[in-house]
N, C-alpha and C positions, 0 to 999 in steps of 0.2 A: 792286414794283420801284422803286428810287429814281429819280425823274425827273432827267434830265440837263439841268438848267436853271441854269447858272452865272449867267446874267443875273438870273434870279429870285432866286437866293441873294444876289447882291450887292444887289439892291433891298431884300430883307428885312432885310439887315444894317444898312441906313441908314434904313429906313422909320420907325423908332421913336426917332429922335434926341430927346434931352431938350430941353425948353425952356430958355431962358437962365436962368442962375443967379439973376439979379436978379428974375425973375418967379416964382421958386419959393418956396413958403411951407411949411416943414416942419410948423409947428404946424397949418396948415390941412389938411395931409395926415393928421396924427394925428387931428384931429377927424373928418374924413371916414371914416377907417378904423374908428373906434369905432362907426360907424353900420352897419357891414357884418357879414355872416355870418363865422363863424370860417374860418380858412384852414388848409391843410395844405401842408407842404413836404417833397418827396422829396429824399433825399441819400444818397450812398454810405457815409457814416460814421454810426455810431450816436450820435455826439455831437450830431447835429442835434436829438435829443430834448431835451437840456438847453438848446441854443441857443434852440429855440422856446419853451421854458418861461420862460427869462430875458427873451426879447422880450415875451411876454405880460405878465409882471410889470412890465416897464418902461413899457409903453405902454397897458396895459389893453385890448389887442387879442388875442383868443384865437387861438393858433396851435398846431398840432400838428406835430411832426417825426416822419418815418417813414423808417427806413433801407431803401433799395432800391438795388441795384447797377445798373450801367449798362445791361445787356441787359434787365433786368426793368423799368427805368424806361421805356425805349423802348416795350416791349410794353404796359405799363400805360397810359401816357399816350396811346398811339395808340388803344387801345380806348376810353378815356374820351372822347377827342376825337370819335371817330366816333359814339359813342353820345350825345354831347351831355350827358354826365353826369360833369362834371369833379370829381374829388376832390383831385388834386394841383394846387394853385393856383400853386405855385412849385417849380422844380426846380433843384437843384445837380447839374449833369451828372456822371455817372460815366463817360459815353462821349461826349466832346466831338465826336468825328468824326461819330457818328450824329446828334448834335444839329444839326450844320452841314449834313450831307448829307441828312437826312430831316426832322427836326422843323421846322426853320426853313423850308425850301422848301415844305413842305406847309401852312404857316401854323398849325401847332399851338401854337407858342410865340412870344412877343414879347420883344424886348430893351428894357430901360429902364436908363439910366445916371443916377444921382442928379445933378441939375443943380448943386447946391451943392457937389458933390465933384469936379466936372470937373477943377479945377486940381490935384487930388491923384491923379487916375487917368490914367496915360499913354494917349495916343491908341490905342496898340495893344491896350489892355485894355478899350476901351469898347464895341466892336461886333463880336461880342457881349461882354457884360460879363464880365470875368474876376474872379470872387470870390477865388479863390486858385489858385496853382500848386502841384501835388502832386508833389514830387520823389521819384525813386528814385535811389540812389547806389551806385556800386561800393564795396563794404565788405570789410574784412578783420578778422581776429581780432587785436586789439592786445595780447592777453596772450601769444600765441605769437610774433608778429612785432613787432620794434621799430619797423618802418615797413612801409608797404604793399609786399608782395613783387613787385608788378607795377606798371609805370608806362606800359604801352602795351597797348591792348586786343587787339592782334594776338598778344601773348604768351598770351592765353587760348585760342588755337588750337593751342598746342604740346602735345606729349605729356606734358610735366611737369604740366600742369593738366588732363589727361584725367580726366573724372569727378570733378573737384574744384571745379567752379563750379556755383553754383545760382541759380535765379531762378524766379519764378512762371511756370508753363507758358504759353508764347506761344499755344498752341492753345486755351487757355481764358481768356486775358487779352488781349482784342482790342487794348488800347492798345499792347502790344509789337509786334503786327503793324503797327499804324499807324506806330509809331516806326521800324520797318525802312524803311517807305516814306518817312517824313519825312527820315530820314538820307540815303537815296539821292537825294531830290529837292533837299534844302537843304544837306546837309553832306558830300556825297560827296568833295569835294576834301580836306576835313580827314581823311577816312578814308584817302585815297590818300597824303596827306602822312605820316600815322602809319605806314602800311605802309613807305614809304621810310625813315623814321627807324628802324624796327625791323629791316628786312631789308637795308638799305644799297643798295637798288636801286629804281627807279621801279616803280610798279604797272603791270602789263601791261593796258592798256585793251582788248585783244582778248578778255579774260575777261568784259567787261561792266563793271558798276559795282563799285567797291571794296566798297561796302556789301553787295552780293549775295555777293561772294566771301567776305567775312568771315562773314556769316550761315551760309553753307554750311559753312565750315571750323569755325566755332564749334559748329554742330549736330553735326557729325561727331565732335567731341571729347567727346561724351557728357555735356553738362551735366545736372545733376539738376533736373528740372522739379518744382515743388511746387504744391500747391493753394492756397497762401497765402503772403503775405510773412512770416507768423509762422513757418511751417515753414522757409522759407529762412533767416531770421535765426537760428534755432536751429542750423542746420547751420554757419553762419558763426561765430556768437558764443558758443556754449556753452563754458563754461570747462573747462580741463583737457585740451584737445586738443593732440596732437602735430602733426597735419597737418590743420588745419581747412580747410573750404571757403572760397572767396571767393564773393561774390554781389552781385547787383543787388537792393538792399533798399530798401523804403520808409523814409523818415526817421521815420515814426511808430513804427517798431519800436525806435528808439533810446530810447523810454521805458523799455525793459527794461535798457538800459545804465545809465540814471540810477538805476534801482532796484537795481543790482548783480547782476542776473540774467544779463546777457550782457556779453561783452567785444568791442566793435566800434569801428571808426573808419572814417572816409571815406578812400578812396584819393585824396587831394588832388592827387597828381602824375600821375594817369592821363591819358594822351593817347589820342584827341583830346578826350575829355570825361569828366568825373567822374560825370555823371548825366544824367537826363532829367526835364523838368518838364511834366506834363500838366495843362492848365487845367480847372478846374471853372467852367463858365459858370453865372451866375445868370439864369434865364429865367422868364418869367411865362406861364402858360397863356392862350392867346388867348380862351378861353371862361370864364375865371374870373368869378365873380359878385361878387368882392371885390377889384377892381383897386387900390383905394387901400391896403388892407391888404397886398396883395402887394408893392406898391412900397415901402411902409414897411418891410417885412421885408428887401427887397433893400437899402434904405438902411442898415438896422441891420447887415447883414452886411459892409458896406463901411466899418465903423468898427472901431476897435481893440477896443472892448468886445464887439462882436458877433461878431468872428472869433477871439477869444482862445483858445477851446478847440480851434481848428484850428492856429493858429500855434505853439502849444506842441508840436505834433507835427511841426514843421518845414515846414508849409505856408506859402507866401509870399503875403501879401495882394496883390490887384490894385491896392490903394491904396498908392502908393509911399511915403506918409508914415508908414505903420504900421511900427514897428520890429520886429526879431526879438523873440520872446517871451523874457523873462528866464530862463525855466526850460526852454527848448528844448535838447535834449540832443545833437543830432547835430553842430551847428556848421555846418550847410549854408550859412548866409549868408556864411561866410568864403570859400566857393568858388563862390558863386552865379554869378559870371561864367564859370565853366567848366561850368555845367549847361546843356544844350541846351534851348532854348525852342521849344515847339510853334508851328508856323506854320499859321494857320487857312486861308491861301490854297489849300493843297493838300488840304484835307479831303475834297472829293468824290473826288479821285484816290486818297487814302489808303483811303477806304471801298471803292472799287471794287477796290483792289489787295489786300484782305485775303485773298481766296482764293489769289492768286498766292503771297503770302508764307507762307501756311499750307501750301501744297503744297511750297514750297522747304524749309521747316522739317521737314515730315513725311518727305520723301523723303531728306533728308540726316541726320536725327537718328539717332544711334547710342547704344544703351544700354550 
């Protein structure tokens, strides 16, 4: 069971603050790292394999990248920590809520922010360290439609869009359950404002939150749940469709737009938001035997070179000075101000609310 220790969580978030930039010596860190055992980094993207190889070549510090998704990350790192047999020295979180609600309070992982990059990393991205934001965006088929056919998410609850919206199944993608709670806690007024804009009348607060009302209505409208963003993007962007789906799609799938395989664009006019950005925290195992190598890898990930194969997929670096990748295909940076940002402060509540949102979705979902 997750310990209900918000004070402990807050303490852990600040316990590993970096030393001042003027006392940090990158070359000394590199030298120390070269004396340590090889390290392994767990990440939800298979691209981590190439990142680790490039890091090893650059610094002469052996690192291996292993693709492991969020739920498996938590299970694996928990077992390793309890056994005192750490294999994953660094983790790029696939489940940030679980990291904040379980890994950090239990002392399994530690935060470290590169001191020499503090001026480039906004305060909100430092504890825990956000390596990148991973956006999903409302998308439409721009071969069929000259512009996005929807400009308000309440329209997605109308009969016109019944069984014509797709997204990865919230019952198997915990981040969507977290986002339902995030929106209710932090952005519910925007949901109520969008309701009034669409229906021409105020949202009736007697129903509860506007977010819960939307989730229920959306589920009842029979969206197509998929097992991956790839399947959802095919439903939206496959060419030659007369009535294509709309969907909530990872910007990474816009790679196939660049290759000419799909026809998609972001619904930039969607109210109250065009997408959601879930952070990948870069955390170090508290029991790693190679702490300098782990810190050097974290430092590398916070540079343009180290994060390039993620930013090409539309992920946004936690280092604010790193520009959009020249070959990024979705154009998400143009609408970044309309993408909701994950708020770490409610992570324990988000984690505890997963069952509630799962039940709401399951009870209202109509095939």
